[in-house]
Each structure stands twice: as structure tokens, then as C-alpha cells.
N, C-alpha and C positions, 0 to 999 in steps of 0.2 A: 503553482501550475507552470509557470515559465521554466523552472528547473525541470520539470517532468518532460516538457517539450525538448528541452536541451539534451537531456538523457535519451529521448526517443531518437533524436537526430544522430547522436553519437553511435547509438546502437546500429541504426540503419546504415551508417557509414562504416560499420564493422571495424571501430577503433579498439585497440588493446585496453585502453582506459575505460572502456564502456561498462564492464562488470563492476568496477570499483564505484563508479558514478551510480550504477544501479542499485548497488548495496546501500549507499548513502541515501538515495532515494527512498528505498524500502524502510530505512530506519526512521526517515522523517515522516513516512506516511503512517507507520506503526505508532509512532509518538503521537501523531494527529489523532488517529483512532482511539487510543488509550485516553488522551486528554478529553476528547469529545464524549467518550463513554463515561468518564468520571464527571463530566458536566451534566450529562443526563442523569446520572445517579443523584447528584447533588440536587437536581431540579425536583426529581422524584421524591426525595426525602422531605424537602421543603413544601412540596404541594400536596403530598400524599396521593399521588397519581401513580399509576401502574407504569412500569418503564416502557411496556409495549405501546402505551397510549400516549407517551410523552412526545412532543414535537421533536423532530429530528432524529427519532429512533430509526425510521426506515432509512434515512441517508446514511447514517453511521453503520447500520447493518449492511447496506450496499457496498459501501466503501471497503468495509472490512472483507466482505466476500469477494469482491474483485481483487483486492489485494492478495488475499490468500491464494486465488486461482493463478494470478500471474506470478506470484512468488514460486508456486509449486511448478509452474511451466519452466521458469528460468532454472530452477533447482534440478529438474529431472530430464529436460529436453535433450535428446541425442543431437538435434540440430543446432542448439546453443553450444553444446560441447564441441561438435565439429567446427563451428564457426569460430570460437573464441579460444579453444583449447582447454576449456574448463567450464564447470557450471558454477551457479551462485553458490 
């Protein structure tokens, strides 16, 4: 979470290194989502509960959804391209 705040501040300050830090941030978040999904899958196999009913499913789904939305914004945004000279 602290790293995400740092990346947000660097993006806000419009530093050239911001997109590199943002790429690293998205890699970390993607790895977290994958590990959490695998943990949910392991839990459902052990307990014979549906993945949808597993505790934490909604949180993983929300994190994945927000990450995909932000990633697509930074990837396709004209404003990001104009500000940083490139997109993600």
C-alpha cells in the first residue's frame, strides 16, 4: 500500500520515472491477485465449497476488476500519453 501511495505521488508530480514505477506496481498487484486466487482455489478444494461462496472471493474479484480498469486507462489514455510521452 505504501508503494502504491509513492507511485501515486510520483504520477501526480509528473516525473518521467512514473511509468516505470507504475509498471512495477501493476506487476506486484497482478502477482498478489494470482496468489490470492490460488489460495481461494486451494481453500475450495480442501473444504469442497464453491469458489463463489469462499471467504475473500469478493475482495479478490474487486481487486482484479479495479486493477484491470486502471491498467486499461493507463494503457489507452490520450492524457497519459500527452503527459508522459508514452502509455503503459
